[in-house]
C-alpha positions in Angstrom: 5.4 -10.5 -2.6 3.2 -9.0 0.1 4.0 -5.3 0.7 3.0 -3.2 3.7 2.0 0.4 3.0 1.8 2.7 6.0 0.9 6.3 6.7 -1.7 6.3 3.9 -3.9 9.4 3.5 -7.3 8.8 5.1 -9.0 9.5 1.7 -7.4 6.6 -0.2 -9.4 3.5 -0.9 -8.6 0.0 -2.3 -8.8 1.3 -5.9 -6.6 4.3 -5.2 -4.0 2.1 -3.6 -4.1 -0.3 -6.6 -3.7 2.6 -9.0 -0.8 4.0 -7.1 1.1 0.7 -7.3 0.0 -0.2 -10.8 2.3 2.5 -12.2 5.2 0.3 -11.1 4.0 -3.2 -12.1 1.2 -5.7 -12.1 -0.9 -5.6 -8.9 -2.4 -8.9 -7.8 -4.4 -7.3 -4.9 -4.6 -4.1 -2.9 -6.4 -3.7 0.4 -6.7 -0.7 2.7 -7.4 -1.9 6.3 -10.5 -0.4 7.8 -11.9 -0.1 11.3 -14.7 -2.7 11.8 -17.0 -0.3 13.7 -16.6 3.0 11.8 -15.5 1.5 8.4 -12.8 4.3 8.2 -9.3 3.7 7.0 -6.7 2.8 9.7 -4.0 4.5 7.6 -2.3 1.4 6.3 -2.8 -1.4 3.8 -1.3 -4.3 1.9 -0.5 -4.8 -1.7 0.4 -8.1 -3.4 2.7 -8.0 -6.5 5.2 -10.3 -8.1 8.6 -10.3 -6.5 10.5 -8.3 -9.2 7.9 -5.6 -9.3 7.7 -5.6 -5.5 11.4 -4.9 -5.0 11.2 -2.0 -7.5 8.1 -0.5 -6.0 9.5 -0.5 -2.5 12.6 1.4 -3.6 10.5 3.8 -5.7 7.7 4.6 -3.4 9.1 4.4 0.2 9.1 7.9 1.6 7.2 9.4 -1.3 4.4 11.9 -0.8 0.8 11.0 -1.4 -1.8 13.6 -0.7 0.5 15.4 1.7 1.7 12.3 3.6 5.0 10.5 3.3 4.1 6.8 2.9 6.1 3.9 4.2 6.5 1.0 1.9 8.3 -2.2 2.9 8.1 -6.0 2.6 5.3 -7.3 4.8 6.3 -9.4 7.8 3.1 -11.5 7.4 0.5 -12.5 9.9 1.6 -14.0 13.2 
């Protein structure tokens, strides 16, 4: 399952995102999306997990606070 994670703190990186989600199941991949020119976080990312862990993590982490920001976690709509 691909999971969209929005409103991330600017300080979080790929490893931090993976660690946050690893508490709730096996993470296949975790990627914070960065601006091509500045290499700074755009404030969102994507995590890939198995379907069972994905459903649990969405209900557990959506709206939770990470470094002072309430993150949004939901199933990714995929690339268009």
